[in-house]
C-alpha positions as CSV (number, residue, x, y, z in Angstrom):
1,M,9.2,-13.2,-23.3
2,S,10.8,-13.6,-26.7
3,E,7.9,-12.1,-28.5
4,I,6.0,-9.0,-27.7
5,P,2.4,-10.0,-26.7
6,E,-0.5,-8.6,-28.7
7,P,-3.8,-7.6,-27.0
8,I,-7.1,-9.4,-27.4
9,C,-8.3,-6.1,-28.8
10,R,-7.2,-2.5,-29.1
11,R,-9.6,0.3,-30.1
12,E,-9.2,4.1,-30.2
13,F,-12.0,6.5,-29.5
14,D,-12.4,10.2,-30.1
15,T,-13.3,11.4,-26.6
16,A,-15.8,14.2,-27.7
17,A,-17.6,11.8,-30.1
18,L,-17.6,9.0,-27.4
19,V,-19.2,11.2,-24.8
20,A,-21.7,12.7,-27.2
21,E,-22.9,9.3,-28.4
22,F,-22.6,7.4,-25.1
23,P,-23.0,9.9,-22.3
24,P,-22.3,8.3,-18.9
25,R,-25.6,7.3,-17.2
26,F,-25.2,8.2,-13.5
27,Y,-28.3,7.1,-11.6
28,H,-27.6,8.0,-8.0
29,P,-28.4,11.7,-7.1
30,N,-25.0,12.3,-5.6
31,K,-23.2,11.0,-8.6
32,K,-25.4,13.3,-10.8
33,I,-24.3,16.3,-8.6
34,V,-20.6,15.5,-9.2
35,Y,-21.2,15.0,-12.9
36,G,-23.0,18.3,-13.2
37,I,-20.0,20.1,-11.7
38,S,-17.4,18.2,-13.7
39,C,-19.2,18.3,-17.0
40,P,-21.5,21.3,-17.3
41,L,-23.6,21.7,-20.5
42,D,-21.0,23.8,-22.2
43,S,-18.2,21.3,-21.5
44,V,-15.7,20.6,-24.3
45,H,-14.2,17.1,-24.3
46,S,-10.9,16.5,-26.2
47,G,-8.2,14.0,-26.9
48,R,-8.4,10.3,-27.8
49,I,-8.9,7.2,-25.5
50,T,-7.3,3.9,-26.3
51,F,-8.9,0.8,-24.9
52,S,-7.0,-2.5,-24.9
53,R,-7.6,-5.9,-23.2
54,W,-5.0,-8.6,-22.7
55,S,-4.9,-12.4,-22.4
56,A,-3.2,-13.8,-19.3
57,L,0.5,-14.3,-19.8
58,E,2.5,-17.4,-18.7
59,L,4.7,-16.6,-15.8
60,P,8.5,-16.5,-16.4
61,T,10.7,-19.1,-14.8
62,E,12.9,-16.6,-13.2
63,V,12.7,-13.3,-11.3
64,P,15.3,-11.0,-12.9
65,Q,17.7,-8.8,-11.0
66,N,16.6,-5.3,-12.2
67,A,16.9,-1.8,-10.9
68,I,13.2,-1.1,-10.4
69,A,12.5,1.9,-8.0
70,I,9.9,1.2,-5.4
71,E,8.4,4.1,-3.6
72,S,5.7,4.4,-1.0
73,R,3.5,7.4,-0.4
74,E,1.3,7.8,2.7
75,D,-1.7,9.1,0.6
76,Y,-4.1,8.1,-2.0
77,F,-4.0,8.6,-5.8
78,G,-3.4,12.2,-6.8
79,Y,-3.2,11.7,-10.5
80,E,-0.6,14.4,-10.8
81,P,0.1,15.4,-14.4
82,V,3.4,14.3,-16.0
83,P,5.5,17.4,-16.8
84,A,5.5,18.4,-20.4
85,G,8.4,16.9,-22.3
86,A,9.1,14.2,-19.7
87,A,9.7,10.7,-21.2
88,R,7.5,9.1,-18.6
89,V,4.2,7.2,-18.8
90,E,2.3,6.8,-15.6
91,W,-0.6,4.3,-15.0
92,Y,-3.1,4.2,-12.1
93,L,-4.7,0.9,-11.0
94,N,-8.4,0.5,-11.1
95,F,-9.4,-2.1,-8.4
96,S,-11.8,-3.6,-10.9
97,H,-14.8,-5.9,-10.9
98,Y,-14.6,-8.6,-13.5
99,D,-17.4,-6.7,-15.3
100,L,-15.5,-3.5,-16.1
101,F,-16.9,-0.4,-14.4
102,C,-20.2,-2.2,-13.8
103,A,-21.1,-0.3,-10.6
104,Y,-20.1,3.2,-11.7
105,S,-23.6,4.7,-12.0
106,G,-24.9,3.7,-8.6
107,A,-24.5,4.6,-4.9
108,L,-21.2,3.1,-4.0
109,F,-18.0,5.2,-3.9
110,A,-15.2,2.7,-3.5
111,Q,-11.9,3.0,-5.4
112,D,-13.3,1.8,-8.7
113,E,-16.4,4.0,-8.7
114,M,-14.5,7.0,-7.4
115,Q,-12.1,6.7,-10.3
116,V,-15.0,6.6,-12.9
117,T,-16.8,9.5,-11.2
118,E,-13.7,11.7,-11.5
119,H,-13.0,10.4,-15.0
120,P,-16.6,10.3,-16.4
121,A,-15.5,9.3,-19.9
122,L,-14.8,5.9,-18.4
123,G,-18.6,5.6,-18.0
124,S,-19.0,6.5,-21.6
125,L,-16.5,3.9,-22.6
126,R,-18.4,1.2,-20.7
127,E,-21.7,2.2,-22.4
128,S,-20.0,2.0,-25.7
129,L,-18.4,-1.4,-25.0
130,L,-21.7,-2.8,-24.0
131,K,-23.0,-2.0,-27.5
132,S,-20.0,-3.2,-29.4
133,D,-18.2,-6.5,-30.2
134,L,-15.7,-5.7,-27.4
135,E,-16.3,-7.4,-24.1
136,P,-15.8,-5.2,-21.0
137,L,-14.3,-8.0,-18.9
138,T,-11.2,-8.1,-16.8
139,V,-11.8,-11.9,-16.1
140,K,-13.3,-14.4,-18.6
141,D,-13.9,-18.0,-18.0
142,G,-11.9,-17.9,-14.8
143,T,-8.8,-16.4,-16.4
144,P,-7.6,-12.8,-16.0
145,T,-7.9,-10.4,-18.9
146,P,-6.7,-7.0,-17.6
147,A,-7.9,-3.9,-19.5
148,L,-6.0,-0.7,-20.1
149,V,-7.5,2.7,-20.9
150,A,-5.0,5.3,-22.0
151,G,-5.7,9.1,-22.3
152,V,-8.9,9.6,-20.3
153,E,-9.7,13.0,-18.9
154,R,-9.9,13.6,-15.2
155,R,-12.5,16.4,-14.9
156,C,-12.9,16.8,-11.2
157,R,-11.4,16.0,-7.8
158,V,-13.7,14.7,-5.0
159,A,-12.4,15.2,-1.4
160,I,-13.2,12.1,0.6
161,N,-11.4,13.0,3.9
162,P,-13.5,13.6,7.0
163,D,-14.4,17.3,7.6
164,A,-17.3,18.0,9.8
165,S,-17.2,21.7,8.9
166,L,-18.0,20.8,5.3
167,G,-20.7,18.3,6.0
168,R,-18.7,15.1,5.8
169,P,-17.9,14.1,9.4
170,V,-17.0,10.5,8.5
171,G,-15.7,11.3,5.0
172,L,-17.2,10.2,1.7
173,Y,-15.5,6.9,0.9
174,G,-17.7,3.9,0.2
175,N,-21.2,3.9,1.6
176,N,-20.6,7.2,3.3
177,F,-21.0,8.9,-0.1
178,T,-24.5,7.5,-0.4
179,R,-25.6,9.0,3.0
180,A,-24.0,12.4,2.4
181,K,-26.3,15.4,1.8
182,P,-26.2,17.1,-1.6
183,D,-24.6,20.3,-0.4
184,A,-21.7,18.3,1.2
185,I,-21.2,16.5,-2.2
186,A,-21.1,19.8,-4.0
187,R,-18.6,21.3,-1.6
188,A,-16.4,18.3,-1.9
189,T,-16.2,18.4,-5.7
190,E,-13.7,20.6,-7.4
191,P,-13.8,20.9,-11.2
192,L,-10.5,20.6,-13.0
193,V,-10.2,23.2,-15.7
194,P,-8.5,22.2,-17.9
195,P,-8.9,18.5,-17.3
196,T,-5.8,16.4,-16.6
197,I,-5.1,13.1,-18.4
198,T,-4.9,9.7,-16.8
199,N,-3.9,6.2,-17.9
200,V,-5.8,3.4,-16.2
201,L,-4.9,-0.3,-15.6
202,A,-8.0,-2.2,-14.6
203,M,-7.7,-5.7,-13.1
204,E,-9.7,-7.7,-10.6
205,A,-8.2,-9.3,-7.6
206,P,-9.7,-12.7,-6.5
207,T,-12.6,-12.6,-4.2
208,G,-14.4,-14.9,-1.9
209,G,-11.4,-16.6,-0.3
210,S,-11.2,-17.9,3.2
211,G,-8.6,-19.6,5.4
212,R,-5.1,-20.1,4.2
213,Y,-4.2,-18.9,0.6
214,A,-3.8,-21.9,-1.6
215,R,-0.7,-22.0,-3.9
216,N,-2.9,-21.7,-7.0
217,E,-4.5,-18.6,-5.6
218,I,-1.1,-17.0,-5.1
219,E,-0.1,-17.9,-8.7
220,Y,-3.4,-16.5,-10.0
221,I,-2.9,-13.1,-8.3
222,L,0.7,-13.0,-9.5
223,R,-0.3,-13.9,-13.1
224,T,-3.0,-11.2,-13.1
225,A,-0.6,-8.5,-11.9
226,Y,2.2,-9.6,-14.2
227,T,0.0,-9.6,-17.3
228,G,-1.4,-6.1,-16.4
229,F,2.1,-4.7,-15.7
230,V,3.6,-6.1,-18.9
231,A,0.7,-4.6,-20.9
232,T,1.4,-1.2,-19.5
233,R,5.0,-1.4,-20.6
234,I,3.9,-2.4,-24.1
235,E,1.2,0.4,-24.3
236,S,3.6,3.0,-22.9
237,A,6.0,2.4,-25.8
238,R,3.1,3.4,-28.1
239,L,2.6,6.6,-26.2
240,S,6.2,7.8,-25.8
241,A,9.7,7.0,-27.1
242,S,11.7,5.0,-24.6
243,P,9.6,6.0,-21.7
244,E,10.0,5.5,-18.0
245,V,7.1,3.3,-17.1
246,V,5.5,4.0,-13.7
247,I,2.6,2.2,-12.0
248,H,0.6,3.7,-9.1
249,T,-1.1,1.1,-7.0
250,G,-2.1,0.3,-3.4
251,Y,-3.8,-2.4,-1.4
252,W,-5.5,-3.9,-4.4
253,G,-8.1,-6.5,-3.4
254,C,-7.8,-5.7,0.3
255,G,-11.0,-3.8,0.9
256,A,-14.3,-5.4,0.0
257,Y,-12.5,-8.5,-1.2
258,G,-10.7,-9.2,2.1
259,G,-7.3,-9.8,0.6
260,H,-4.2,-10.0,2.9
261,R,-2.3,-6.7,2.7
262,T,1.2,-8.0,3.1
263,L,0.7,-10.8,0.5
264,M,-1.0,-8.4,-2.0
265,A,1.9,-5.9,-1.7
266,L,4.5,-8.7,-2.1
267,L,2.9,-10.1,-5.2
268,Q,2.7,-6.7,-6.8
269,I,6.4,-6.0,-6.0
270,L,7.2,-9.4,-7.5
271,A,5.1,-8.8,-10.6
272,A,6.7,-5.4,-11.1
273,R,10.2,-6.9,-11.0
274,M,9.2,-9.6,-13.5
275,A,7.6,-7.1,-15.8
276,K,10.7,-5.0,-15.7
277,L,8.9,-1.8,-14.8
278,D,10.9,1.3,-14.0
279,R,9.0,2.4,-10.9
280,L,6.3,1.1,-8.6
281,V,4.6,3.8,-6.5
282,F,2.6,2.2,-3.7
283,H,0.0,4.5,-2.0
284,T,-0.4,3.3,1.5
285,G,-3.1,5.6,2.7
286,D,-2.0,6.1,6.3
287,A,0.7,5.3,8.9
288,A,-0.6,1.7,9.4
289,G,-0.6,1.1,5.7
290,S,3.0,2.4,5.5
291,A,4.1,0.1,8.3
292,T,2.6,-2.9,6.5
293,F,4.2,-2.0,3.2
294,N,7.6,-1.4,4.8
295,N,7.3,-4.9,6.3
296,A,6.5,-6.3,2.9
297,L,9.6,-4.7,1.5
298,T,11.7,-6.3,4.2
299,V,10.2,-9.7,3.5
300,A,10.8,-9.3,-0.2
301,E,14.4,-8.6,0.2
302,R,15.3,-10.6,3.3
303,D,13.1,-13.7,3.0
304,L,12.4,-13.9,-0.7
305,G,15.8,-12.6,-1.9
306,L,14.3,-10.3,-4.5
307,G,16.7,-7.8,-6.1
308,T,20.0,-9.4,-5.0
309,S,20.3,-11.8,-8.0
310,P,18.2,-13.6,-10.5
311,T,15.9,-16.0,-8.6
312,P,13.9,-19.0,-9.7
313,L,10.3,-18.1,-9.5
314,A,9.2,-21.5,-8.3
315,A,11.4,-21.1,-5.3
316,V,9.9,-17.7,-4.5
317,I,6.4,-19.0,-4.7
318,D,7.4,-22.0,-2.5
319,K,8.5,-19.5,0.2
320,L,5.3,-17.4,-0.2
321,D,3.2,-20.5,0.2
322,A,5.1,-21.6,3.3
323,M,4.4,-18.2,4.9
324,A,0.7,-19.4,5.2
325,F,-1.0,-16.1,4.6
326,R,-4.7,-16.1,5.4
327,W,-7.6,-14.3,3.9
328,G,-9.2,-11.5,5.8
329,V,-12.8,-10.2,5.9
330,G,-14.2,-7.6,3.5
331,D,-14.7,-4.1,4.7
332,G,-18.3,-3.7,3.4
333,N,-17.3,-1.2,0.8
């Protein structure tokens, strides 16, 4: 990229004013319980939120040789605060729907909805966008338009792990949240006082595929991730001088959308290299997830030649296409 891309839009919001004018509208009773704990009537909201949305970038012709650090963690997003004074900006993926945060208010508690529940000002942001000239879309006319939200408060932590003694024998992820009793929801919710601050990258993986991945599907996923990752680098420079740019991600598009775990990991590793990020932190969830990701790293280095020298992108995509990855089945969440 010879020129620094500009977003489709960028708008800044005062958090207190945003929440006051556009309070999140949680409809499901269990979501209301969490919100009542995270944002009691005497809550004070602070800071500023910056929303930006980005047109899809053309892919570069070459994968550079760069010193990106790739780290795997056998857990889920923890949203740990960046130490004061650290020249580092961290972003957390939102496994988005094309209609940004559209299901936040209802019963479901998958990754997207969980993130909004713990960061309720994201619900306020959606309500505001719906009444503005800004479109809350991460895909428009079949083309990815990733969205970034910088500076949103995380006001609670909801434990989703199975714990029969606390009323959640099968955990709270996905549809289990809907079926849980109110007291189990309350016990699982820990308010964060003071709130921590999170930066969010929202982008939708493709859905509805079947059979073998077509080359154009591989290129679409890669273009989506590359655009979002480049946008985080640009926005990070607005937040900090010469920052280390870190993205936290996971098996994006591999739950309800049925994406292939190895392929989706490979394409994010590839996009991170092309976007020249400093670090990619991949949250694998469990031992099986870690094994899959470690295999993807091996494939990236041994079979795709990433990291050893600059590599023509077309040749890398040819190799990925020849591996004949196949779509899976959605998990119902």
